C-alpha positions as CSV (number, residue, x, y, z in Angstrom):
1,M,-123.3,-1.6,90.3
2,V,-121.5,-4.9,90.0
3,I,-121.2,-5.6,86.3
4,F,-121.1,-9.0,84.7
5,D,-118.0,-9.7,82.5
6,F,-120.1,-10.5,79.5
7,I,-121.7,-7.0,79.8
8,T,-118.3,-5.3,79.9
9,D,-117.2,-7.3,76.9
10,L,-120.4,-6.6,75.0
11,V,-120.2,-2.9,75.6
12,K,-116.6,-2.8,74.3
13,Y,-117.6,-4.8,71.3
14,L,-120.5,-2.6,70.4
15,Q,-118.5,0.6,70.9
16,V,-115.7,-0.5,68.7
17,T,-117.7,-2.2,66.0
18,Y,-120.9,-0.3,65.7
19,S,-120.7,3.1,67.4
20,Q,-121.3,6.0,65.0
21,T,-121.4,8.8,67.6
22,E,-119.7,9.5,70.8
23,L,-121.4,7.6,73.6
24,P,-122.1,9.0,77.1
25,S,-119.1,8.5,79.4
26,N,-121.1,6.4,81.9
27,W,-123.0,4.4,79.3
28,T,-123.5,0.7,80.0
29,I,-126.0,-2.0,79.5
30,T,-128.1,-3.0,82.5
31,P,-129.7,-6.5,82.2
32,E,-132.8,-7.4,84.1
33,L,-134.0,-10.7,85.6
34,C,-135.7,-12.8,83.0
35,P,-139.5,-13.1,83.6
36,E,-140.3,-16.4,85.4
37,N,-142.5,-17.6,82.5
38,M,-139.6,-17.4,80.0
39,D,-136.5,-19.4,79.5
40,G,-133.3,-17.7,80.7
41,D,-131.6,-16.0,83.7
42,L,-131.2,-12.4,82.4
43,T,-132.7,-10.3,79.6
44,I,-131.3,-7.4,77.7
45,N,-133.8,-4.8,76.3
46,C,-132.3,-3.4,73.1
47,F,-135.0,-0.7,72.8
48,R,-133.1,1.2,75.5
49,F,-129.9,1.8,73.6
50,A,-130.5,1.0,69.9
51,R,-130.5,4.8,69.1
52,F,-126.8,5.0,70.1
53,F,-125.9,2.7,67.2
54,K,-128.5,4.0,64.8
55,M,-130.1,0.6,64.4
56,A,-133.6,-0.7,64.8
57,P,-134.0,-2.5,68.2
58,E,-134.6,-5.9,66.6
59,Q,-131.5,-5.5,64.4
60,L,-129.4,-4.7,67.4
61,S,-130.9,-7.6,69.4
62,S,-129.7,-9.9,66.6
63,V,-126.2,-8.5,66.8
64,V,-126.2,-8.8,70.6
65,S,-127.5,-12.4,70.6
66,E,-125.0,-13.5,68.0
67,Y,-122.1,-12.0,70.0
68,L,-123.2,-13.4,73.3
69,S,-123.9,-16.9,72.0
70,S,-120.2,-17.5,71.8
71,H,-119.2,-15.8,75.1
72,R,-117.4,-17.9,77.6
73,D,-119.8,-17.1,80.4
74,I,-123.0,-18.0,78.5
75,N,-124.8,-21.2,77.7
76,K,-127.4,-19.7,75.5
77,A,-128.5,-16.3,74.2
78,E,-131.9,-16.2,72.5
79,M,-133.3,-13.3,70.5
80,I,-137.0,-12.6,71.1
81,K,-137.8,-9.5,69.0
82,A,-136.0,-6.6,70.6
83,F,-135.0,-8.6,73.7
84,V,-132.1,-11.1,74.3
85,N,-132.7,-13.7,76.9
86,I,-129.5,-15.1,78.4
87,T,-128.8,-18.4,80.2
88,L,-125.6,-18.1,82.2
89,K,-123.1,-20.8,83.0
90,A,-123.2,-21.6,86.7
91,E,-119.8,-20.1,87.7
92,A,-120.6,-16.9,85.9
93,A,-124.1,-16.6,87.5
94,H,-122.6,-16.9,91.0
95,R,-119.4,-14.9,90.4
96,Q,-121.3,-11.6,90.7
97,G,-123.9,-12.8,93.2
98,A,-123.4,-15.2,96.1
99,A,-119.6,-15.5,95.5
100,N,-119.2,-11.7,95.6
101,I,-121.2,-10.5,98.7
102,Q,-118.7,-8.0,100.0
103,S,-118.4,-6.4,96.6
104,L,-122.2,-6.2,96.4
105,F,-122.3,-4.5,99.7
106,A,-119.6,-2.0,98.6
107,A,-121.4,-1.3,95.4
108,G,-124.5,-0.2,97.4
109,T,-122.4,2.7,98.7
110,L,-122.3,5.9,96.6
111,Q,-119.1,7.3,95.4
112,K,-117.6,10.0,97.6
113,E,-118.6,12.8,95.3
114,M,-122.2,11.7,95.4
115,Q,-122.5,11.5,99.2
116,K,-124.4,14.4,100.7
117,R,-125.4,15.8,104.1
118,I,-129.1,15.3,104.5
119,L,-131.3,16.5,107.3
120,I,-134.5,14.5,107.9
121,E,-137.2,15.9,110.2
122,Y,-139.9,13.5,111.4
123,S,-142.1,12.5,114.3
124,A,-143.1,16.1,115.4
125,P,-145.5,15.1,118.2
126,N,-147.6,17.4,120.3
127,T,-147.1,17.5,124.1
128,N,-150.9,17.3,124.8
129,K,-151.2,13.5,124.1
130,P,-149.3,10.3,123.7
131,Q,-148.2,9.1,120.2
132,H,-150.6,7.0,118.2
133,L,-150.5,4.7,115.1
134,G,-150.2,7.7,112.8
135,H,-147.0,8.8,114.7
136,V,-145.8,5.2,114.4
137,R,-146.0,5.3,110.6
138,N,-144.3,8.7,110.6
139,N,-141.5,7.5,113.0
140,T,-141.1,4.3,111.0
141,L,-140.8,6.1,107.7
142,G,-138.4,8.7,109.1
143,M,-136.0,6.4,110.9
144,A,-136.0,3.8,108.0
145,L,-135.3,6.5,105.4
146,A,-132.5,8.0,107.5
147,S,-131.0,4.5,107.9
148,L,-131.3,3.8,104.2
149,M,-129.6,7.0,103.3
150,R,-126.9,6.4,105.8
151,R,-126.5,2.9,104.4
152,V,-125.6,4.2,100.9
153,G,-123.1,6.7,102.4
154,H,-124.9,10.0,103.1
155,D,-124.3,11.9,106.2
156,V,-127.7,12.0,107.8
157,I,-129.0,14.2,110.7
158,E,-132.2,13.1,112.3
159,I,-134.3,16.0,113.7
160,N,-137.4,16.2,115.8
161,L,-139.5,19.4,116.1
162,V,-141.9,19.0,119.0
163,N,-145.0,21.1,119.2
164,D,-144.9,22.0,122.9
165,R,-147.0,25.2,122.9
166,G,-150.3,26.6,121.7
167,I,-154.0,26.4,122.5
168,H,-154.1,22.6,122.3
169,I,-151.4,22.3,124.9
170,C,-153.3,24.7,127.1
171,K,-156.4,22.5,126.8
172,S,-154.6,19.7,128.7
173,M,-153.1,22.2,131.2
174,I,-156.5,23.7,132.2
175,A,-158.1,20.3,132.4
176,Y,-155.4,19.2,134.8
177,Q,-155.7,22.5,136.7
178,R,-159.4,21.9,137.2
179,W,-159.7,18.1,137.6
180,G,-156.2,16.8,138.2
181,N,-156.2,16.8,142.0
182,N,-152.3,17.1,141.9
183,A,-152.0,13.7,140.2
184,T,-148.6,12.7,138.9
185,P,-147.3,9.8,136.8
186,E,-145.7,8.4,140.0
187,S,-148.9,8.7,142.1
188,T,-151.2,7.2,139.4
189,G,-148.8,4.7,137.9
190,I,-149.7,6.1,134.5
191,K,-147.0,6.9,131.8
192,G,-146.6,10.7,131.7
193,D,-147.7,11.3,128.1
194,H,-150.8,9.1,128.7
195,L,-151.7,11.0,131.9
196,V,-151.5,14.3,130.1
197,G,-153.5,12.9,127.1
198,N,-156.2,11.8,129.5
199,Y,-156.7,15.4,130.5
200,Y,-156.9,16.4,126.8
201,V,-159.7,14.0,126.4
202,K,-161.3,15.2,129.6
203,F,-161.2,18.8,128.3
204,N,-163.0,17.9,125.1
205,T,-165.6,15.9,127.0
206,E,-166.4,18.9,129.2
207,L,-166.2,21.3,126.3
208,K,-168.8,19.3,124.4
209,K,-171.1,19.6,127.4
210,E,-170.8,23.4,127.4
211,L,-171.3,23.5,123.6
212,D,-174.5,21.4,123.8
213,I,-175.9,23.7,126.5
214,L,-174.9,26.8,124.6
215,R,-176.7,25.6,121.4
216,L,-179.7,24.6,123.5
217,E,-179.9,28.0,125.2
218,R,-179.2,30.0,122.0
219,P,-180.7,28.3,119.0
220,E,-179.4,31.0,116.6
221,L,-175.9,29.4,117.2
222,A,-176.9,25.9,116.2
223,Q,-175.3,26.1,112.8
224,K,-171.9,27.3,114.0
225,T,-169.0,24.9,114.3
226,D,-167.4,24.0,117.5
227,D,-164.3,26.1,116.6
228,E,-166.5,29.1,115.9
229,L,-168.2,28.7,119.3
230,F,-165.0,27.9,121.2
231,L,-164.5,31.4,122.7
232,E,-168.3,31.6,123.5
233,T,-167.8,28.9,126.2
234,E,-166.4,29.5,129.6
235,L,-163.9,26.7,129.2
236,G,-162.7,28.0,125.8
237,S,-162.3,31.6,126.9
238,A,-160.4,30.4,130.0
239,T,-158.1,28.3,127.8
240,Q,-157.4,31.3,125.5
241,K,-156.6,33.4,128.6
242,M,-154.1,30.7,129.7
243,L,-152.4,30.9,126.3
244,Q,-152.1,34.7,126.6
245,D,-150.7,34.3,130.1
246,W,-148.2,31.7,128.8
247,E,-147.0,34.1,126.1
248,A,-146.8,36.9,128.7
249,G,-144.5,34.7,130.8
250,N,-146.9,34.2,133.7
251,P,-144.8,32.2,136.2
252,N,-147.6,30.0,137.5
253,V,-148.7,29.0,134.0
254,R,-145.1,28.5,132.9
255,E,-144.4,26.2,135.9
256,L,-147.5,24.1,135.2
257,W,-146.5,23.9,131.5
258,Q,-142.9,22.8,132.3
259,M,-144.1,20.2,134.8
260,M,-146.6,18.6,132.4
261,N,-144.3,18.8,129.4
262,S,-141.6,17.1,131.5
263,W,-144.0,14.2,132.0
264,V,-144.7,14.0,128.3
265,F,-141.1,14.1,127.2
266,K,-140.2,11.3,129.6
267,G,-143.0,9.3,128.1
268,F,-142.0,10.1,124.6
269,D,-138.4,8.9,125.4
270,E,-139.8,5.5,126.4
271,T,-141.8,5.2,123.2
272,Y,-138.8,6.2,121.0
273,R,-136.5,3.8,122.9
274,R,-139.0,0.9,122.2
275,I,-139.1,1.5,118.5
276,G,-135.3,2.3,118.3
277,I,-135.2,6.1,117.6
278,K,-132.4,8.4,118.7
279,F,-132.6,11.9,117.4
280,D,-129.5,14.0,116.8
281,R,-131.4,17.1,117.7
282,T,-134.8,18.1,119.1
283,Y,-136.1,21.6,118.4
284,L,-139.0,22.9,120.5
285,E,-141.7,25.1,119.0
286,S,-141.7,27.1,122.2
287,E,-138.2,28.2,121.2
288,T,-138.8,28.6,117.5
289,Y,-142.4,30.1,117.2
290,M,-141.1,33.7,117.1
291,L,-138.7,32.9,114.3
292,G,-139.5,34.2,110.8
293,K,-141.2,37.5,111.8
294,D,-137.9,39.4,111.3
295,L,-137.3,37.6,108.0
296,V,-140.8,38.7,106.8
297,A,-140.1,42.3,107.9
298,S,-136.8,42.3,106.0
299,G,-138.6,40.8,102.9
300,L,-141.3,43.4,103.1
301,T,-138.7,46.2,102.6
302,K,-137.3,44.3,99.6
303,G,-140.7,43.9,98.0
304,I,-140.8,40.2,98.4
305,F,-143.8,40.5,100.7
306,K,-146.7,43.0,100.4
307,K,-149.1,44.6,102.9
308,R,-152.9,44.4,102.5
309,E,-155.3,47.2,103.4
310,D,-156.1,45.5,106.7
311,G,-152.4,45.4,107.6
312,A,-151.9,41.7,107.0
313,I,-148.6,40.8,105.2
314,F,-148.8,38.3,102.3
315,I,-146.8,36.9,99.4
316,E,-148.0,36.1,95.9
317,L,-147.0,32.6,94.9
318,D,-148.1,32.4,91.3
319,K,-150.2,29.3,90.7
320,L,-150.3,28.6,94.4
321,G,-152.0,31.9,95.0
322,P,-151.4,34.4,97.8
323,K,-150.3,33.4,101.3
324,V,-150.6,35.5,104.4
325,V,-147.5,35.3,106.6
326,L,-148.4,37.8,109.3
327,R,-152.0,38.5,110.4
328,S,-153.4,42.1,110.6
329,D,-152.8,42.0,114.3
330,G,-149.1,41.3,113.8
331,T,-149.2,37.6,114.9
332,S,-147.5,35.0,112.8
333,V,-149.1,32.0,111.1
334,Y,-147.6,28.5,111.1
335,I,-145.7,28.9,107.9
336,T,-144.0,32.0,109.3
337,Q,-142.2,30.0,112.0
338,D,-141.5,27.3,109.5
339,I,-139.6,29.8,107.4
340,G,-137.6,30.8,110.4
341,T,-137.0,27.2,111.7
342,T,-135.9,26.0,108.2
343,L,-133.4,28.8,108.1
344,E,-132.3,28.0,111.7
345,K,-131.7,24.3,110.8
346,F,-129.7,25.4,107.7
347,K,-127.5,27.6,109.8
348,D,-127.0,24.9,112.4
349,Y,-126.1,22.1,110.0
350,H,-125.6,23.4,106.4
351,P,-127.2,20.4,104.8
352,D,-127.2,19.7,101.1
353,S,-130.8,18.7,101.4
354,Q,-133.7,18.8,103.9
355,I,-136.6,16.3,104.1
356,W,-139.8,16.6,106.1
357,V,-141.8,13.4,106.8
358,V,-145.3,14.8,107.3
359,G,-148.8,13.6,106.4
360,D,-150.2,14.4,103.0
361,E,-152.7,16.9,104.4
362,Q,-149.8,19.3,104.5
363,I,-148.8,19.0,100.8
364,L,-150.0,22.6,100.0
365,H,-148.3,24.0,103.1
366,F,-144.9,22.6,102.0
367,K,-145.3,23.7,98.4
368,M,-145.9,27.2,99.7
369,L,-143.0,27.0,102.2
370,F,-140.5,26.0,99.5
371,A,-141.9,28.6,97.0
372,I,-141.6,31.4,99.7
373,L,-138.0,30.4,100.5
374,K,-137.1,30.4,96.8
375,K,-138.6,33.9,96.4
376,M,-136.6,35.0,99.3
377,G,-133.5,34.1,97.4
378,Y,-132.3,31.0,99.2
379,Q,-130.7,28.8,96.4
380,W,-130.7,25.8,98.6
381,A,-134.5,25.9,98.6
382,D,-134.4,23.7,95.4
383,N,-133.2,20.9,97.7
384,L,-136.1,20.9,100.1
385,H,-138.4,17.9,100.0
386,H,-141.7,16.9,101.6
387,L,-142.1,13.1,102.0
388,S,-145.8,12.9,102.4
389,Y,-147.6,9.9,103.6
390,G,-151.2,8.7,103.7
391,M,-153.4,7.8,106.7
392,V,-153.2,4.5,108.5
393,N,-156.6,2.9,109.2
394,L,-157.5,-0.2,111.2
395,P,-160.2,-2.8,110.4
396,T,-162.2,-1.1,113.1
397,G,-162.1,2.4,111.4
398,K,-160.5,5.8,111.7
399,M,-158.9,7.3,114.8
400,K,-160.0,10.4,116.7
401,S,-157.7,12.0,119.2
402,R,-160.3,14.3,120.8
403,E,-162.5,11.3,121.6
404,G,-159.7,9.2,122.9
405,T,-160.3,6.5,120.2
406,V,-156.8,6.6,118.8
407,V,-154.6,3.5,118.6
408,D,-152.0,4.3,121.2
409,A,-148.5,3.6,120.1
410,D,-147.4,1.9,123.4
411,E,-150.5,-0.2,123.5
412,L,-149.9,-1.2,119.9
413,F,-146.3,-2.2,120.7
414,E,-147.6,-4.4,123.5
415,E,-150.2,-6.0,121.3
416,M,-147.7,-6.8,118.6
417,V,-145.3,-8.4,121.1
418,E,-148.1,-10.4,122.8
419,L,-149.3,-11.7,119.4
420,S,-145.8,-12.6,118.6
421,K,-145.4,-14.5,121.8
422,N,-148.5,-16.5,121.0
423,A,-147.1,-17.4,117.5
424,I,-143.8,-18.4,119.0
425,K,-145.4,-20.6,121.6
426,E,-147.4,-22.4,118.9
427,R,-144.2,-23.4,117.2
428,A,-141.8,-23.8,120.2
429,G,-144.1,-25.0,122.9
430,D,-142.4,-25.3,126.3
431,T,-138.9,-25.6,124.8
432,I,-138.1,-21.9,125.0
433,S,-137.2,-20.0,128.1
434,I,-139.1,-17.0,129.3
435,D,-136.2,-14.7,128.7
436,E,-135.7,-16.0,125.2
437,L,-139.4,-15.8,124.5
438,N,-139.6,-12.2,125.6
439,S,-136.5,-11.2,123.6
440,R,-137.6,-13.0,120.4
441,A,-141.2,-11.7,120.7
442,E,-139.9,-8.1,120.9
443,I,-137.8,-8.5,117.8
444,I,-140.5,-10.2,115.8
445,G,-143.4,-8.1,117.0
446,I,-141.8,-4.7,116.5
447,G,-140.2,-5.9,113.3
448,A,-143.6,-7.0,111.9
449,L,-145.1,-3.7,112.7
450,K,-142.3,-1.7,111.0
451,F,-142.2,-4.0,108.0
452,M,-145.9,-3.7,107.3
453,L,-145.9,0.1,107.6
454,L,-142.9,0.2,105.2
455,K,-144.4,-2.3,102.7
456,F,-146.6,0.3,101.0
457,N,-145.5,3.4,99.1
458,P,-145.7,6.2,101.7
459,K,-148.3,8.1,99.7
460,T,-150.7,5.1,100.1
461,T,-153.5,5.3,102.6
462,M,-153.2,1.8,104.2
463,M,-155.1,-0.6,106.3
464,F,-153.1,-2.1,109.2
465,D,-154.1,-5.5,110.6
466,P,-151.9,-6.5,113.5
467,E,-152.6,-10.2,113.3
468,A,-152.1,-10.4,109.5
469,S,-148.8,-8.6,109.8
470,L,-147.4,-11.4,112.1
471,K,-148.1,-14.3,109.8
472,F,-145.0,-16.4,109.2
473,E,-146.2,-17.1,105.6
474,G,-147.0,-14.3,103.2
475,D,-145.7,-10.8,102.5
476,T,-144.7,-10.0,106.1
477,G,-141.7,-9.2,108.1
478,P,-141.7,-12.5,110.0
479,Y,-141.6,-14.3,106.6
480,V,-138.3,-12.6,105.8
481,Q,-137.0,-13.0,109.4
482,Y,-138.0,-16.7,109.2
483,A,-135.8,-17.2,106.1
484,C,-132.8,-15.9,108.1
485,A,-133.8,-18.1,111.1
486,R,-134.0,-21.1,108.8
487,I,-130.5,-20.4,107.4
488,N,-129.2,-20.1,111.0
489,S,-130.6,-23.5,111.7
490,I,-129.0,-25.0,108.6
491,A,-125.6,-23.4,109.5
492,R,-125.8,-24.8,113.1
493,K,-126.6,-28.3,111.8
494,A,-123.7,-28.0,109.2
495,A,-121.3,-27.0,112.0
496,E,-122.4,-30.0,114.1
497,C,-121.6,-32.2,111.1
498,G,-118.2,-30.6,110.7
499,L,-119.1,-29.1,107.4
500,D,-117.1,-25.9,106.8
501,P,-118.0,-24.2,103.5
502,M,-115.0,-21.8,103.8
503,S,-112.4,-24.6,104.3
504,N,-111.8,-25.1,100.6
505,D,-112.4,-23.1,97.4
506,T,-116.1,-23.3,96.6
507,N,-116.8,-25.0,93.3
508,W,-119.6,-22.8,92.0
509,N,-119.8,-24.8,88.8
510,L,-121.7,-27.5,90.8
511,A,-124.6,-25.1,91.4
512,T,-126.2,-25.5,88.0
513,T,-130.0,-25.6,88.6
514,K,-132.2,-22.7,87.7
515,E,-133.1,-22.2,91.4
516,E,-129.5,-21.9,92.4
517,R,-128.7,-19.4,89.7
518,A,-131.8,-17.5,90.6
519,V,-130.6,-17.0,94.1
520,S,-127.3,-15.5,93.0
521,L,-128.9,-13.3,90.4
522,Q,-131.4,-12.0,93.0
523,L,-128.5,-11.1,95.3
524,W,-126.8,-9.3,92.4
525,L,-129.7,-6.9,92.3
526,Y,-129.1,-5.7,95.9
527,P,-126.9,-2.6,95.4
528,Q,-129.2,-1.4,92.6
529,I,-132.2,-1.8,94.9
530,L,-130.5,0.2,97.7
531,R,-129.7,3.0,95.3
532,S,-133.1,3.0,93.7
533,A,-134.9,3.1,97.1
534,T,-132.7,6.0,98.2
535,E,-133.3,8.0,95.0
536,K,-137.0,7.5,95.2
537,K,-137.0,8.1,99.0
538,D,-139.2,5.0,99.2
539,C,-138.3,2.1,101.5
540,S,-141.1,0.0,100.1
541,V,-138.7,-0.7,97.1
542,L,-136.3,-2.4,99.6
543,V,-139.2,-4.2,101.3
544,E,-140.4,-5.7,98.0
545,Y,-136.9,-6.8,97.2
546,L,-136.5,-8.6,100.6
547,L,-139.8,-10.4,100.1
548,N,-138.7,-11.5,96.6
549,T,-135.3,-12.6,97.9
550,A,-136.9,-14.7,100.7
551,K,-139.3,-16.3,98.2
552,T,-136.4,-17.0,95.8
553,F,-134.5,-18.6,98.6
554,N,-137.5,-20.7,99.7
555,R,-138.0,-22.0,96.2
556,F,-134.3,-23.0,96.1
557,Y,-134.6,-24.6,99.5
558,R,-137.6,-26.7,98.4
559,E,-135.9,-27.9,95.2
560,C,-132.3,-28.2,96.2
561,P,-131.4,-30.2,99.4
562,V,-128.5,-28.5,101.2
563,L,-127.3,-30.8,104.0
564,N,-128.7,-33.8,102.2
565,A,-127.0,-33.0,98.9
566,D,-125.3,-35.9,97.0
567,N,-121.8,-35.0,98.0
568,E,-119.8,-32.7,100.3
569,P,-118.6,-30.2,97.6
570,L,-122.3,-29.7,96.5
571,K,-123.3,-29.3,100.2
572,C,-120.6,-26.6,100.6
573,V,-121.7,-24.6,97.6
574,R,-125.4,-24.7,98.6
575,L,-124.5,-23.8,102.1
576,R,-122.5,-20.8,100.7
577,L,-125.7,-19.8,98.8
578,C,-127.7,-19.9,102.0
579,L,-125.2,-17.9,104.0
580,A,-125.0,-15.3,101.3
581,V,-128.8,-14.9,101.3
582,R,-128.7,-14.5,105.1
583,E,-126.1,-11.7,104.8
584,V,-128.2,-9.8,102.3
585,L,-131.5,-10.3,104.1
586,S,-130.0,-9.3,107.4
587,D,-128.3,-6.2,105.9
588,G,-131.6,-5.2,104.3
589,L,-133.7,-5.7,107.4
590,N,-131.1,-3.8,109.5
591,T,-131.2,-1.0,106.9
592,L,-134.9,-0.8,107.6
593,T,-134.1,-0.7,111.3
594,I,-135.6,-4.2,111.8
595,Q,-133.7,-6.7,113.9
596,V,-133.1,-10.3,113.0
597,P,-133.7,-13.1,115.6
598,D,-131.4,-16.1,115.7
599,A,-134.5,-18.3,115.7
600,M,-138.3,-18.0,115.3
């Protein structure tokens, strides 16, 4: 945290003059921005520390306001009940804000002893279909959180665990085997993960036909679910047989599986490259699904797990209830392999903390996983976290993978970029080259998508409207990017005029308006925001800050002419304010993995 001089002086004064007990070693006073409807720049809430001095909050606020009224950096200190509103002198307001950008950036980095090794697992797609909008939210949350934690100094490892085996994978395989006619991505011109996904949809279409006939021929089965009737169908039993053959190592089945998976992985790589993801390690479920069984066997001998009468092995998890970890036939359930994979990741990287970015339908699963690992005696299990997130809906409704009605990730990227191109053309007309149009549209379109997905707390079920996310006015990514682009334009015009804000010492005392001081004070918040967002594992905290910073800058820009200011020293100081805003906005957007275009 970058601390104002008046705060340092106030803390010392209170400690020397009024302290009756030993204060915490890291104790300080953290002012907040004054509410817009009140007079002042900053406010101090005396409720928060009056107990340290054994005073009533209003009594302490009287002491604080009296002391600060005569401080060299303050124009006015006004007591309002237990609060003290402070109006700073211009130089003091800017000293810890726009004039101090590099110190602000440094303050956003944690001290060495607070920096940790953190493993973040996200994405986790299945190799039976392409990625969709839900995956895009997962990917965006995961990569932005990893970037944020890296920004504050943590050593971050980004992990993907791909579900590349199981009955759902066999559904695509058997559909291709029956109706594929040896098609390939090359022969069809279809991206590999899309091609395989088409056969997943084809499987479910043909399965539905069989189920309809089965229910018609055998009315007593009418009330049974599709899953309950799966093995009653020819297609379902053939798929189950293929899974058994895969597990037995049947060479023909394995060859088909490897071929189709290779198509999907190549397609995934293109999707990840488009959104900007590069994982440090990808684990495959085909290599990890047997993990955990030996751990359960060992835990059984230690009394951690128990055996039921039917032979199933379970663990009692207090309020969470019992959880089966091995079925009566000896096969593992999903949590069993998660136990093994979590231990494997710990052995591979020895992280201080592990985070899973997984949808909120898995909340109970992760509570049970963490509880099991704690019962197994792993002390590091206290540092396991599930970052759950809600569903993404569109104005047109929910998505269904089996019916092929999902919003495909690649198609969504294309739509965002195309919408961005249209918005750019409306502004630039024919003055922009095709190459520049394509480059700028990619940055704005993908950035708008990420920004909107990060704008909400992850736990929120959200509605995503592509067109609304690309508006240049409002709470959008392009609105923040446009603030940077506007400052770039100001800087170019200043250079053309020969104006160099760094040529002489900037006279910050000239920037006296409330709007100018508000810019610096908003920038002063930046390191606190970085740390708060990291602590909460919530990038929406940073998104909200960037929106507020862009709004604060635009108010300043409307009220305070920059290049048309009354004199050159005032032009220089206002230009310095603009450049400082651009540095913070750019750093914040980059932290969210969003690029910044030179122009809009």
